[in-house]
N, C-alpha and C positions, 0 to 999 in steps of 0.2 A: 374473698373482697377481691376485685381484682384492684392495680396501681390507679386505672385514672378514677376509680370511685373512691378510693381513699384520697385521693389529692383534694376531692372538693367535698367530704366530708367534715362536717363539726368538728371530729375528734384530730383533725390534722389542721387544722386553723386555731383550735385549742391550745395543743402542742407549740403551732408554730409562734403565737401570741405569747406565750408563756418562755420559749427561746429568744426571742428579742428581747422581751422584757427582761428577761435574766442578765442579759449580753447587753443591754443599752446603761443597767445599774453596774454592772464590772466594767464596763467601760467610765465610765462615770468616777464610777468609784477610784478608779488608778489612776487615771488625769489629777483629780483631786488630790490624791496623795504624791505623786509626781510632784505636782506644783508647790506643794508644803515642804517635801525633802529635798528637791531641788534650789529653793528661795527664789522661785518666777519674779521677776522684773525689782529682784534684791539685788544692787552691786555698791561696791566699795570702788573710790577712785583710787589710784597710784596715785602715792604723793614723789613727788621730787627727792628722789635720794642721791642726787650725783654730790659729790664732795665731800659729802657724812661718813662719817667713820662707822667701821663696822659693827661697833657695840652700841651705837645708837641706832643706827638702820635697824638690826637684831630686836631693841628692843620697842620701834615705834611701828614696825610689823607684826608683832607678837599684840601689841595692844590693839590691831585693826582685823586680828583674827587673819592673818597671812602667812604666809612660809614662805621661805626662801631656801635658795640652794649656791653654793660659790661656784660659780665657774671659772675654769683656768687664768690666771692672772695674767694681766697683758703686760706689753713692756713698760717701764718705769717710766710714767710722765711727771718731772718734777713740777708743772701747775697743782698738782695734786699733793695733798697728805698720803705720806704712806699709810696702806691699809686702806685708804678709803674709797668710797664706790667712784669709777669711774665714766660706767651706766647701766642699764639694767632694762628686763625685759620681762612684762611690757612697758614699754613707756612712761613718763608722768602724763598723770590724767585720763589716761585710759581705764574703762571700768569694768571689774573680775566682780567675780563671785567670790564669797567667803572661803576661807579654807585657798585659795589657790595659790601656787608658788611663784615666785617672783626670783628671775635667773639673775643674778650681780656679777658683775666681772672689778674688779678691785685691785689698784693701785699697789704693785707689790712695797716691798720696805724699802728696796732701795735698785741702785743700779744695778745688772748682772755685772759678775767678774770677768772677762776676756783675757785670755792665755795672751803673752806676746809669743808671738811667731817667728820662728830660728830663721838665720838670716838677715837681721837687721842693720846689723854690724857689717862696716865692710862696703856698704854699696853707696851711692851719694844721698845726699839728701835731697834728691829732686824725685829719686824712686822712694825714699822711705817717708816720707811726710805722705802722699796719698795713700801709700796704707797703710799708717797710723789714725788718720783721718779719716776711713773707710771702715775701719774696724770699730769708732765710734770714741778714739780718744782727743784729745787737744794738744796743741804745739804747745810748748811753755816756750822757753828761754831757749837760744840758740849760742852756745859759746864758744869758740876757736883754743884751740890746743894748738901744740906745736906738732906737726907731723907732716911727712913728706906728699900726703895724698892731702889736696884741698879737697872740701864739702865733701868727702866723703866721713860716714857716721864712725864714731870712736865707743859714743858709750849711748845707754840709755839713761834719765834718771827721771825719779819721781820722790820730789821734796827730797830733796838733797840727795838720795839713796840710789846706788846703781841697779837697775836691774834685768833680770839676764831672760834668754830667749827660755819661754816655760812660766814665767812668774806668771802671776793673775792680779790684777786692776779694775778696778770697775770702772765703765763704760762712761765715757766723759773725765776724766783723770787726765792730767795735765801732765805730760813727759818732756822733760827738757831733754835738746840734745846736746852731745859736743861733739865737736866737728872739726876733721885737720884742717889749718891754715894753710898748709902746702908751705911753710919756710924752711923744713929741713930737705937736706938734699939726699940723695940715695946714701952713699958713704956716709952722711952724720948718722 
């Protein structure tokens, strides 16, 4: 039997029909299975998690069948409570599938500590002030002490205690400066 005769025979069309029918049943079965296992058209709306504490967020997401992962925390923001959510992805109001992972950025427990740099004492107030502000410190009281150099920083103090280069203070700490008043003469 030749190839051409086989292609127009009843046997070929019978087998072709069976193959099309089996393929159709398999495809319909696969699509129905995917619809069920992927929860087709079933979404959960992401709640607004900002400013909530991590323990509350954990419980809330668990109740909604959502997972979460904490990303590296951001810089401390005093507008938010420590260890509360600053932002999350996906954003509030977005629709996600069940068991989706929500990525959280949390507020650290406080400002990070910054080291007092070397060489601040012995420089003028005009040089030291911008350095401290740039590091994130606040300038507190400026007091004068008898010294021959006017407006030269003699000491740095925090909460009444003297701080030296290498000491660490939290960002936004107030640093008081003791400067020379220029009243002493060289020989004194």
